[in-house]
C-alpha positions as CSV (number, residue, x, y, z in Angstrom):
1,M,92.3,80.8,81.3
2,T,95.4,82.2,79.6
3,K,96.6,80.2,76.6
4,L,100.0,80.2,74.9
5,A,100.7,80.1,71.2
6,I,104.4,79.3,70.6
7,F,105.7,79.8,67.1
8,T,109.2,78.3,66.8
9,I,110.9,79.4,63.7
10,G,114.1,77.6,62.6
11,D,117.1,78.5,60.5
12,G,116.4,80.0,57.1
13,D,116.3,83.2,55.1
14,F,113.9,85.3,53.1
15,N,115.0,83.8,49.8
16,T,114.4,80.1,50.9
17,G,111.9,80.5,53.7
18,F,111.8,79.3,57.3
19,P,110.6,76.1,59.0
20,M,108.0,76.8,61.6
21,V,106.3,74.8,64.4
22,L,103.2,76.0,66.3
23,A,102.4,74.6,69.8
24,I,99.2,75.5,71.6
25,R,99.1,75.0,75.4
26,E,97.4,76.3,78.5
27,E,99.6,78.1,80.9
28,G,101.1,75.7,83.4
29,G,99.4,72.8,81.6
30,N,100.0,70.1,79.0
31,P,100.2,70.9,75.2
32,L,96.8,71.0,73.5
33,S,98.1,70.7,69.9
34,E,101.1,71.1,67.7
35,A,101.5,71.7,63.9
36,M,104.5,71.9,61.6
37,G,104.6,74.4,58.9
38,H,106.9,76.5,56.7
39,L,107.1,80.2,56.0
40,P,107.5,80.7,52.2
41,P,110.3,82.8,50.6
42,S,109.6,86.6,50.6
43,P,112.7,88.5,49.3
44,L,110.8,91.9,49.6
45,I,110.3,91.8,53.3
46,S,113.7,92.9,54.5
47,G,113.9,95.7,51.9
48,C,110.4,97.0,53.0
49,Y,111.5,97.0,56.6
50,Q,114.7,98.9,55.9
51,S,112.8,101.5,53.8
52,W,110.3,102.1,56.6
53,R,113.1,102.3,59.3
54,C,115.0,104.8,57.2
55,N,112.0,107.0,56.7
56,L,111.0,106.8,60.3
57,N,114.5,107.9,61.4
58,S,114.5,110.7,58.8
59,I,111.6,112.4,60.6
60,K,113.1,115.1,62.7
61,F,111.4,114.3,66.0
62,G,112.1,116.4,69.1
63,E,114.0,114.6,71.8
64,R,115.4,111.4,70.3
65,R,116.7,108.5,72.3
66,I,119.7,108.0,70.1
67,K,123.4,108.5,70.8
68,T,124.8,111.3,68.5
69,S,128.4,112.1,67.9
70,P,129.9,115.2,69.5
71,G,129.4,118.3,67.3
72,T,126.5,116.9,65.3
73,P,124.2,119.8,64.4
74,K,120.7,119.6,65.8
75,N,117.8,120.2,63.4
76,T,114.8,121.5,65.3
77,V,112.6,121.9,62.2
78,S,109.2,120.3,62.7
79,P,108.4,117.3,60.5
80,T,107.4,118.3,57.1
81,E,104.6,116.7,55.0
82,E,107.0,114.9,52.6
83,P,109.0,112.9,55.2
84,L,105.7,111.9,56.9
85,K,104.2,110.9,53.6
86,K,107.2,108.7,52.7
87,C,107.2,107.1,56.2
88,K,103.5,106.3,56.0
89,E,103.8,104.8,52.5
90,S,106.7,102.7,53.5
91,K,104.9,101.6,56.7
92,D,101.8,100.6,54.6
93,D,104.1,98.7,52.1
94,L,105.8,96.8,54.9
95,K,102.4,96.0,56.6
96,Q,100.9,94.7,53.4
97,S,103.9,92.7,52.3
98,F,104.1,91.1,55.8
99,K,100.4,90.2,55.7
100,D,100.7,88.8,52.1
101,W,103.7,86.7,53.2
102,L,101.7,85.1,56.1
103,K,98.6,84.6,53.9
104,S,100.4,82.2,51.7
105,E,98.3,79.4,50.2
106,S,100.9,76.8,51.0
107,R,99.3,73.8,52.8
108,A,102.1,73.8,55.4
109,L,101.2,77.4,56.5
110,Q,97.5,76.8,56.2
111,K,97.8,73.9,58.6
112,V,99.3,76.3,61.2
113,R,96.5,78.7,60.8
114,E,93.9,76.0,61.1
115,T,95.5,74.7,64.3
116,F,95.6,78.2,65.8
117,F,91.9,78.9,65.2
118,K,90.8,75.5,66.2
119,H,92.3,75.7,69.7
120,L,91.9,79.5,70.3
121,P,88.3,80.1,69.5
122,D,87.5,82.7,72.2
123,D,87.9,86.2,71.0
124,F,88.1,87.5,74.6
125,E,90.6,85.1,76.0
126,E,94.0,86.3,76.9
127,I,96.6,84.9,74.6
128,R,100.4,85.1,75.0
129,V,102.0,84.7,71.6
130,F,105.7,83.6,71.7
131,I,107.9,84.1,68.6
132,Q,110.9,81.9,69.3
133,T,113.8,82.7,66.9
134,S,117.4,83.6,66.8
135,D,117.1,85.4,63.4
136,P,117.7,89.2,64.0
137,W,115.4,90.2,61.1
138,L,112.5,88.1,62.3
139,K,112.8,89.7,65.7
140,K,112.2,93.1,64.2
141,L,109.1,92.3,62.1
142,P,105.7,93.6,63.2
143,W,104.2,90.2,64.2
144,N,101.1,91.9,65.8
145,E,100.0,92.7,62.2
146,W,99.5,89.0,61.3
147,D,95.8,88.8,60.5
148,I,95.2,85.7,62.7
149,F,95.5,87.9,65.7
150,E,92.9,90.5,64.5
151,G,90.0,89.1,66.5
152,Y,91.8,88.8,69.8
153,A,91.8,92.0,71.9
154,K,93.9,90.4,74.6
155,A,96.6,88.8,72.4
156,E,100.1,90.2,72.7
157,I,103.4,89.2,71.1
158,A,106.7,88.3,73.0
159,L,110.1,87.3,71.6
160,V,111.5,84.1,73.1
161,P,115.2,83.0,73.0
162,P,116.1,79.7,71.4
163,E,117.5,78.5,74.8
164,Y,116.4,79.3,78.3
165,R,116.1,77.9,81.8
166,R,114.3,78.7,85.0
167,I,116.1,80.8,87.6
168,N,116.1,79.3,91.1
169,L,116.0,81.9,93.9
170,A,118.9,82.1,96.3
171,P,118.4,80.7,99.8
172,D,118.6,84.2,101.2
173,A,116.0,85.7,98.9
174,I,113.6,87.9,100.8
175,A,109.8,87.9,100.2
176,R,108.6,91.4,99.3
177,E,105.1,92.8,99.7
178,K,105.8,96.0,97.7
179,V,107.3,96.2,94.2
180,R,110.9,97.4,94.5
181,I,112.2,99.3,91.5
182,L,115.8,100.3,90.8
183,G,115.8,103.3,88.5
184,I,118.6,104.4,86.2
185,L,118.0,107.8,84.4
186,G,120.6,108.7,81.8
187,I,121.8,112.3,81.6
188,G,123.0,114.2,78.5
189,K,122.7,117.3,76.5
190,D,120.0,116.0,74.2
191,I,117.9,114.0,76.7
192,N,115.3,114.7,79.4
193,T,114.2,111.9,81.6
194,E,112.3,113.9,84.2
195,E,108.9,112.8,82.9
196,E,109.8,109.1,83.4
197,K,110.9,109.9,86.9
198,K,107.6,111.6,87.6
199,E,105.6,108.6,86.3
200,L,107.6,106.2,88.5
201,N,107.2,108.4,91.6
202,K,103.4,108.4,91.0
203,L,103.2,104.6,91.6
204,V,101.7,103.9,95.0
205,D,103.1,101.4,97.6
206,T,106.3,100.9,95.8
207,E,110.0,101.2,96.9
208,I,111.9,103.2,94.2
209,K,115.5,104.1,94.2
210,F,117.3,106.2,91.6
211,I,121.0,105.9,91.4
212,N,123.2,108.9,91.1
213,P,124.3,109.2,87.4
214,H,127.5,111.0,88.5
215,Q,128.5,107.9,90.5
216,P,127.9,105.0,88.1
217,E,129.5,102.5,90.6
218,E,126.3,102.9,92.6
219,L,124.6,100.7,90.0
220,Y,126.9,97.7,90.8
221,D,126.3,98.1,94.6
222,N,122.5,98.5,94.3
223,L,122.0,95.6,91.9
224,Q,123.5,93.4,94.6
225,D,121.2,94.8,97.3
226,E,120.2,92.0,99.8
227,M,116.5,93.0,99.6
228,G,116.5,92.4,95.9
229,W,114.5,94.2,93.2
230,D,111.4,93.3,91.2
231,I,112.0,95.8,88.3
232,L,115.0,97.4,86.8
233,F,114.1,100.6,84.8
234,F,116.3,102.5,82.5
235,A,115.6,105.7,80.4
236,G,118.2,107.3,78.3
237,H,120.4,106.5,75.3
238,S,121.2,103.0,74.1
239,S,122.2,101.2,71.0
240,S,122.6,97.6,69.7
241,S,125.2,96.0,67.5
242,P,124.3,95.5,63.8
243,T,123.7,91.7,64.4
244,G,121.5,92.5,67.4
245,E,123.6,90.2,69.7
246,T,124.9,92.9,72.1
247,G,123.9,96.3,73.3
248,R,125.1,99.3,75.3
249,F,123.3,101.8,77.4
250,F,124.6,105.2,78.5
251,I,124.4,106.7,82.0
252,T,126.1,109.8,80.8
253,D,127.2,111.1,77.4
254,D,130.7,109.6,77.9
255,Y,130.0,106.6,80.1
256,G,128.2,103.5,78.7
257,L,127.7,100.1,80.2
258,T,127.2,96.6,78.7
259,I,125.2,93.7,80.1
260,S,128.3,91.5,80.0
261,G,130.1,94.1,82.2
262,L,127.2,93.8,84.8
263,K,126.9,90.1,84.6
264,K,127.8,89.1,88.2
265,S,125.7,92.0,89.7
266,L,122.7,91.2,87.5
267,Q,123.0,87.5,88.3
268,K,122.7,88.3,92.0
269,A,119.7,90.5,91.3
270,L,118.1,87.7,89.4
271,N,118.7,85.2,92.1
272,R,117.1,87.5,94.6
273,G,113.9,87.9,92.5
274,L,114.5,90.4,89.7
275,Q,111.5,89.8,87.3
276,L,111.4,92.6,84.7
277,A,113.9,94.9,83.1
278,I,112.5,97.9,81.1
279,F,114.8,99.8,78.8
280,N,112.8,102.8,77.6
281,S,115.5,103.8,75.2
282,C,116.5,103.4,71.5
283,D,117.5,100.2,69.7
284,G,117.4,97.8,72.6
285,L,117.2,94.3,71.0
286,G,120.9,93.7,71.6
287,L,120.3,94.4,75.3
288,A,117.4,92.0,75.4
289,T,119.4,89.3,73.7
290,E,122.2,89.6,76.3
291,L,119.7,89.6,79.2
292,A,118.1,86.5,77.7
293,G,121.4,84.8,78.0
294,L,121.2,85.4,81.8
295,N,117.7,83.9,81.7
296,I,116.0,87.1,82.9
297,P,112.2,86.5,83.2
298,Q,111.0,89.5,81.2
299,V,112.5,92.5,79.3
300,I,110.7,95.4,77.6
301,V,112.8,97.3,75.0
302,M,112.3,99.5,71.9
303,R,113.3,97.7,68.7
304,E,114.5,100.9,66.9
305,P,115.4,104.5,67.7
306,V,112.3,105.9,69.4
307,P,110.9,109.4,69.6
308,G,111.4,110.7,73.1
309,D,107.8,112.0,73.5
310,Y,106.4,108.7,72.4
311,A,108.7,106.8,74.8
312,V,107.3,108.9,77.7
313,A,103.7,108.4,76.6
314,F,104.1,104.6,76.3
315,I,105.7,104.1,79.7
316,K,103.0,106.3,81.3
317,K,100.2,104.2,79.9
318,F,101.9,100.9,80.5
319,L,102.7,101.6,84.2
320,Q,99.2,102.8,84.8
321,G,97.6,99.6,83.5
322,F,100.2,97.2,84.9
323,S,100.2,98.7,88.4
324,Q,96.3,98.7,88.5
325,G,96.1,94.9,88.1
326,K,96.3,94.2,84.3
327,S,98.6,91.4,83.3
328,L,101.9,92.3,81.9
329,Y,100.8,91.2,78.4
330,V,97.5,93.0,78.5
331,A,99.1,96.2,79.9
332,M,101.6,96.1,76.9
333,R,98.8,95.6,74.4
334,D,96.5,98.3,75.9
335,A,99.3,100.8,76.1
336,K,100.1,100.5,72.5
337,D,96.5,100.5,71.4
338,S,95.7,103.6,73.4
339,L,98.4,105.5,71.7
340,E,97.1,105.0,68.2
341,C,97.0,108.8,67.6
342,W,100.8,108.8,67.6
343,E,100.7,106.9,64.3
344,C,99.8,110.2,62.6
345,Q,103.1,111.8,63.6
346,Y,105.3,108.7,63.6
347,P,103.9,106.0,61.3
348,G,104.7,102.5,62.6
349,V,105.8,103.8,66.0
350,S,103.5,101.2,67.8
351,W,105.7,98.5,66.5
352,L,108.7,99.6,68.5
353,P,107.9,98.4,72.1
354,I,108.4,94.7,72.4
355,L,108.3,92.2,75.3
356,C,111.0,89.5,75.5
357,Q,110.0,86.5,77.6
358,N,111.7,83.6,79.3
359,P,109.0,80.8,79.0
360,A,110.3,79.0,82.0
361,Q,109.2,81.9,84.2
362,T,105.7,83.2,84.7
363,P,105.1,86.8,84.0
364,L,105.4,89.3,86.8
365,I,102.1,90.3,88.4
366,W,101.9,93.6,90.2
367,P,100.8,92.7,93.8
368,Q,97.6,94.3,94.9
369,L,97.3,95.7,98.4
370,P,95.6,93.5,100.9
371,I,92.3,94.7,102.5
372,K,93.1,95.6,106.0
373,I,90.6,93.7,108.3
374,P,91.3,93.0,111.9
375,V,92.4,89.4,112.6
376,T,90.2,89.0,115.7
377,I,86.8,87.5,115.1
378,P,83.9,88.4,117.4
379,V,82.6,85.5,119.5
380,L,78.8,85.5,119.1
381,S,76.2,83.3,120.8
382,P,73.7,81.5,118.4
383,S,70.9,83.7,119.7
384,V,72.7,86.9,118.6
385,V,73.5,85.8,115.1
386,T,70.6,86.8,113.0
387,K,72.3,87.8,109.7
388,Q,74.0,85.6,107.1
389,A,77.8,85.3,107.4
390,S,80.1,86.5,104.6
391,W,83.7,85.9,103.6
392,Q,86.2,88.8,103.5
393,E,89.8,88.9,102.4
394,V,92.0,89.8,105.3
395,T,95.5,89.3,103.9
396,T,97.3,88.7,100.6
397,L,100.6,86.8,101.0
398,T,103.2,87.4,98.4
399,G,106.7,85.9,98.0
400,H,106.5,83.1,95.5
401,S,108.0,83.9,92.1
402,S,105.6,81.6,90.2
403,G,102.1,80.4,90.6
404,V,101.0,78.7,93.9
405,K,99.9,75.1,93.1
406,S,98.9,73.8,96.6
407,V,98.1,75.2,100.1
408,A,97.4,73.5,103.4
409,I,96.7,74.6,107.0
410,S,98.3,72.9,110.0
411,P,96.0,70.9,112.4
412,D,96.4,73.5,115.1
413,G,95.3,76.3,112.7
414,R,98.5,78.3,113.2
415,M,100.4,77.7,110.1
416,I,100.0,77.7,106.3
417,A,102.2,75.8,103.9
418,S,102.3,76.6,100.2
419,G,103.8,74.8,97.3
420,S,104.7,76.5,94.0
421,F,105.8,76.2,90.4
422,D,108.9,78.0,91.6
423,Q,110.0,74.6,93.2
424,T,109.8,76.0,96.8
425,I,107.6,75.5,99.9
426,K,106.9,78.5,102.1
427,L,105.6,78.5,105.6
428,W,103.4,81.4,106.9
429,D,101.9,82.5,110.2
430,L,98.2,82.2,109.6
431,Q,97.1,84.5,112.5
432,K,99.6,87.3,111.7
433,G,99.6,86.9,108.0
434,E,103.4,86.9,107.9
435,F,106.0,84.9,106.0
436,K,108.0,82.6,108.4
437,K,110.4,80.3,106.5
438,P,111.2,78.9,103.0
439,L,111.8,75.2,102.5
440,K,114.0,74.2,99.6
441,G,115.0,70.8,98.3
442,H,112.7,69.9,95.5
443,T,113.8,70.4,91.9
444,G,110.4,70.3,90.3
445,T,107.0,72.0,90.8
446,V,105.7,71.4,94.4
447,T,102.3,70.1,93.4
448,S,101.0,69.1,96.8
449,V,101.5,69.9,100.5
450,Q,99.7,68.1,103.3
451,F,99.9,68.2,107.1
452,R,99.7,65.1,109.3
453,Q,97.7,65.4,112.6
454,D,101.0,65.6,114.6
455,G,102.1,68.6,112.4
456,V,104.6,66.8,110.2
457,L,104.5,68.4,106.7
458,A,104.6,66.3,103.5
459,S,105.4,67.7,100.1
460,G,105.2,66.0,96.6
461,S,106.7,67.3,93.4
462,F,106.5,66.9,89.7
463,F,109.1,66.0,87.0
464,P,112.1,65.9,87.1
465,D,112.1,65.5,90.9
466,G,109.2,63.2,91.7
467,T,109.9,62.8,95.4
468,I,107.9,63.0,98.5
469,K,109.6,64.8,101.4
470,L,108.6,64.8,105.1
471,W,109.5,67.8,107.2
472,E,109.5,68.1,111.0
473,V,108.2,71.6,111.9
474,D,109.0,73.2,115.3
475,W,106.7,76.2,115.2
476,E,107.9,77.6,118.5
477,Q,111.6,77.5,117.6
478,N,110.9,78.5,114.0
479,R,112.9,75.4,113.0
480,V,112.2,72.9,110.2
481,E,114.1,69.7,109.6
482,L,113.9,67.4,106.6
483,K,113.1,63.9,108.1
484,T,113.1,61.7,105.0
485,T,112.7,61.6,101.2
486,L,110.5,59.0,99.6
487,R,111.6,58.1,96.1
488,G,110.4,55.6,93.5
489,N,112.8,53.1,91.9
490,D,111.9,53.8,88.3
491,W,111.6,56.9,86.2
492,V,107.9,56.7,85.6
493,A,107.4,57.7,89.3
494,L,109.0,61.1,88.6
495,A,105.8,63.1,88.3
496,I,103.5,63.4,91.3
497,W,100.2,65.4,91.1
498,S,98.8,64.8,94.6
499,I,99.5,63.2,98.0
500,A,97.4,62.4,101.0
501,F,98.0,61.0,104.5
502,N,95.7,58.2,105.8
503,R,93.8,58.7,109.1
504,D,96.6,57.6,111.5
505,G,99.4,59.1,109.4
506,K,101.3,55.8,108.8
507,Y,100.8,55.8,105.1
508,I,100.8,58.3,102.2
509,A,99.1,57.8,98.9
510,S,100.4,59.6,95.8
511,G,98.8,60.1,92.4
512,H,101.2,60.0,89.4
513,N,101.3,61.4,85.9
514,V,103.4,59.2,83.6
515,D,102.3,55.7,84.6
516,S,98.7,56.8,85.8
517,T,99.0,54.9,89.1
518,I,98.3,55.5,92.8
519,K,101.2,54.4,95.0
520,V,100.8,53.7,98.7
521,W,103.9,54.3,100.9
522,D,104.7,52.9,104.3
523,I,106.4,56.0,105.9
524,E,108.3,54.2,108.6
525,R,109.7,51.6,106.2
526,E,110.2,54.2,103.5
527,K,108.9,51.9,100.7
528,I,106.0,51.4,98.3
529,I,103.6,48.7,99.7
530,A,100.9,48.9,97.0
531,T,100.5,50.2,93.4
532,L,97.0,50.7,92.2
533,R,96.5,50.5,88.4
534,G,93.3,51.3,86.5
535,H,93.4,54.9,85.3
536,V,94.7,55.5,81.8
537,W,95.6,59.2,82.2
538,A,97.3,61.2,84.9
539,V,96.0,60.8,88.4
540,S,95.1,64.4,89.4
541,A,94.0,63.9,93.0
542,V,94.0,61.3,95.8
543,I,92.3,61.3,99.2
544,F,91.8,58.7,102.0
545,H,88.2,58.2,103.2
546,P,88.3,59.4,106.9
547,Q,86.3,56.4,108.2
548,D,86.9,53.2,106.2
549,G,90.4,53.9,104.9
550,S,89.6,53.5,101.2
551,I,91.4,55.6,98.6
552,V,89.5,57.9,96.2
553,S,91.3,59.1,93.1
554,S,90.4,61.3,90.1
555,S,92.1,61.4,86.7
556,F,92.4,63.3,83.5
557,D,90.7,60.2,82.0
558,G,87.4,61.5,83.4
559,T,86.9,58.9,86.1
560,I,86.7,58.8,89.9
561,K,87.7,55.5,91.3
562,I,87.5,54.0,94.8
563,W,90.1,51.5,95.9
564,N,90.7,49.0,98.7
565,P,94.4,49.7,99.3
566,E,95.0,46.6,101.5
567,Q,93.8,44.2,98.8
568,E,95.1,46.5,96.0
569,Q,91.7,46.2,94.3
570,L,89.4,48.7,92.5
571,S,86.0,48.6,94.2
572,H,84.0,51.2,92.3
573,T,84.1,53.7,89.5
574,L,81.8,56.7,89.9
575,V,82.0,58.4,86.5
576,G,83.5,57.7,83.0
577,P,83.5,54.5,80.9
578,S,83.1,51.2,82.6
579,G,83.4,47.5,81.5
580,W,86.2,45.7,79.7
581,L,86.4,48.4,77.0
582,S,86.7,51.3,79.5
583,P,90.5,51.8,79.2
584,A,90.3,52.3,75.5
585,Q,87.2,54.5,75.7
586,A,88.9,56.7,78.4
587,W,92.0,56.9,76.3
588,L,90.2,58.0,73.2
589,S,87.8,60.4,74.8
590,R,89.0,63.2,77.1
591,D,86.1,65.6,76.9
592,V,85.7,65.4,80.7
593,E,88.8,65.6,83.0
594,V,88.5,65.5,86.8
595,Y,91.0,67.8,88.5
596,S,90.0,68.0,92.1
597,L,88.4,66.0,95.0
598,A,87.2,66.8,98.5
599,I,85.5,64.7,101.2
600,S,83.5,65.8,104.3
601,S,85.0,65.1,107.7
602,D,82.3,62.5,108.4
603,G,82.9,60.8,105.1
604,E,79.3,61.1,103.9
605,I,79.8,63.7,101.0
606,L,82.3,63.6,98.1
607,A,82.8,66.5,95.8
608,S,84.6,66.6,92.5
609,G,85.5,69.4,90.0
610,G,86.9,69.4,86.4
611,T,86.6,70.5,82.8
612,E,82.7,70.5,82.7
613,D,82.8,73.8,84.7
614,V,80.6,72.1,87.3
615,I,81.0,70.6,90.8
616,K,79.4,67.2,91.4
617,I,78.3,66.1,94.8
618,W,78.2,62.4,95.6
619,R,76.6,60.4,98.4
620,W,79.2,58.0,99.8
621,R,76.8,55.4,101.2
622,D,75.3,54.5,97.8
623,R,77.9,56.1,95.5
624,Q,75.1,58.1,93.7
625,L,75.3,61.6,92.3
626,Q,73.3,63.9,94.7
627,Q,73.5,67.2,92.9
628,T,75.4,69.3,90.4
629,L,76.5,72.8,91.2
630,K,76.7,75.2,88.2
631,G,78.2,78.7,88.2
632,H,81.8,78.6,87.1
633,S,82.7,79.5,83.5
634,D,85.9,77.5,83.2
635,T,87.5,74.4,84.6
636,V,87.1,73.8,88.4
637,Q,90.7,73.3,89.7
638,A,90.0,73.0,93.4
639,V,87.2,72.0,95.8
640,A,87.2,72.0,99.6
641,I,84.4,71.1,102.1
642,A,84.2,73.0,105.4
643,P,84.5,70.9,108.7
644,D,80.7,71.2,109.4
645,G,79.9,69.6,106.0
646,K,77.5,72.3,105.1
647,T,79.7,74.7,103.0
648,L,81.8,74.0,99.9
649,A,84.4,76.3,98.3
650,S,85.5,75.9,94.7
651,G,88.3,77.5,92.7
652,S,88.4,77.8,88.9
653,R,90.4,78.9,85.9
654,D,87.8,81.7,85.6
655,H,89.8,83.4,88.5
656,T,86.9,83.1,90.9
657,I,86.2,81.3,94.2
658,R,82.6,80.3,94.9
659,I,81.1,79.6,98.3
660,W,78.3,77.1,98.1
661,D,75.5,76.1,100.5
662,L,75.5,72.3,100.2
663,T,71.9,72.1,101.5
664,T,70.4,74.3,98.8
665,G,73.1,74.0,96.1
666,K,73.2,77.7,95.7
667,T,76.1,80.1,95.5
668,L,76.4,82.2,98.7
669,Q,79.3,84.4,97.6
670,T,81.8,84.9,94.8
671,L,85.4,85.8,95.7
672,G,88.5,85.7,93.5
673,H,92.1,86.2,92.3
674,S,93.6,87.8,89.2
675,D,94.4,84.3,87.7
676,T,93.5,80.7,88.1
677,V,92.7,79.4,91.6
678,N,94.7,76.2,92.0
679,S,94.1,75.2,95.6
680,L,91.8,75.7,98.6
681,A,91.9,74.7,102.3
682,F,89.6,75.4,105.3
683,S,90.9,75.9,108.8
684,P,90.0,73.3,111.4
685,D,87.4,75.6,112.9
686,G,85.9,76.4,109.5
687,Q,86.2,80.2,110.0
688,T,89.1,80.7,107.6
689,L,89.6,79.8,104.0
690,I,93.0,79.8,102.2
691,S,93.4,80.1,98.5
692,G,96.5,79.6,96.3
693,S,96.6,81.1,92.8
694,Q,98.5,81.2,89.5
695,D,98.9,84.9,90.3
696,K,101.6,83.9,92.8
697,T,99.6,84.9,95.8
698,I,97.9,83.2,98.8
699,K,94.8,84.9,100.1
700,I,93.4,84.5,103.6
701,W,89.6,84.8,103.8
702,R,87.7,85.0,107.1
703,Q,84.0,84.5,107.8
704,F,82.2,87.5,109.5
705,Q,78.6,88.0,110.5
706,D,77.3,90.9,108.4
707,E,76.2,93.0,111.3
708,F,79.6,92.7,112.9
709,L,81.7,93.3,109.8
710,P,84.8,95.5,110.5
711,L,85.1,98.8,108.9
């Protein structure tokens, strides 16, 4: 599971120091810990940095990405030993001064270090480190040299603006299966961008368009393209103002553009899904600052003038890793680490590439091509089937701009609904594996989607929306109409984790975050008819028993509770503390959190998953634990039981989906995504499994008999 370490640095200077706050959290989850600290004074840091920058720029590298004045003589002499020696010495001085500064014995800074190591113990876990500051000098410092990151091979630094917000996609935004890249290659007497163009053209299954540099107005038109873009790429000359607040990039020697001059066109591109801007050019922090003002999800820039040959080598390594499935952060880290040899020629050059992140947006993931397997499934008689069935991915659905939180399949098996952190619902044709229609209206994460037997779709959302919406879906006419919105009367209802229909579809149960309650809604009267209280932490999942109509709920307090909704009474607690002290015990101890529930169609088997990395199987008739399924290496986020009651699927933060035989308790198969698996759903016939992931995709898996597997 990816974790975030957010260092927020307040106003100050190197003579008096800077206030600092560290927050540790899981991506998409609640904060794990927070510590306040203070960076001590260090008057030498800025001088060391300026000395290194001056020495780096004094090295006469070949094709520099820096704007020169007309008539400036070119020096083509290879770097001599003396400039390299000075540059290396100043780099070492800066590195040591920086480390000494952050090794201060002050208790305030030591508390920050202790908090970091306490909550990030896994050397192999991916960690995204955010440095949130408005100070131009702090943005330039080599934060990756801080010794607390030394044991983490998958930790990468990103700069974060002081203010940011999520970008909502426009209603006409189009889902794209391939990565669309708009390329801008500057031209000039002292620059050659052909290598970058070759590297971009090597990327498979992408749509790339390069604008004509002799017609700069093409940039405005293409940024507003109705299909939208995923990546904006620039290579050429650029520069930033001395304060690092603004920047300029040059298409030709005498024609430069600013972000403010492209504001309206860029805004349209962002509203249509632009995720990442790469400026493989000199001195780009001013460009990144202005783009952050537009709330762009991610930007990659070079912090100082960069040697042209290094710029090409970096983008080559980065694109290779990123397009082959590495996360944006890991691809950045690996690209810089793999180019260590360049430090001999340009000491400190690996400090130049920097990622700038909008924390309200999840990082772009390069979509992987779906495995092409025919949709039709052979019909076999029981006497013919002699080999074990296996699950195969047939389609990967892309289109959400953030992680997929919930998925559901319609009762007729024709439609998929998906709810996402991007605040939208999307409808998909299950048989064709195609996007059909977006549903918009929620203003918070769509945490749960559920179909009623008549095909009505319900959706529940998190803070600040906190509503339940019911949608009338006409599949034949490709038409959806919002029927009603269920809304609580007080603010504590504004955070829904899960919803569920009862058997006849007259009622909906919802599990809430802030007040830890389950609410039962009369759909026809559009009102709450029961509020069930007993959990002391957020209610993560709710389901109705298919036979007796009782409600089962799970919570972050580590308990599973069974309720009689008509009498508004708690009838049984399966796990966790019990007795009159149970609320206090659950409040004080959260070692075990239950995230997911599933019940078999006959109501005889209940499954639960949570932070113990195991799935527990319960017998309904006597409320006893029947078996424990072990195999995942991280929290179990989702469980689903097939209609026949013999197979269970589980999804985890370890990125895997496990298929289990409930008779033997053994894993039959392991599938997966490139990030946390948040939700699972079986089709009514049990032959199809749908998975929704934090990697922004929905995967369709189908069951095939081994001897009839398609080629």
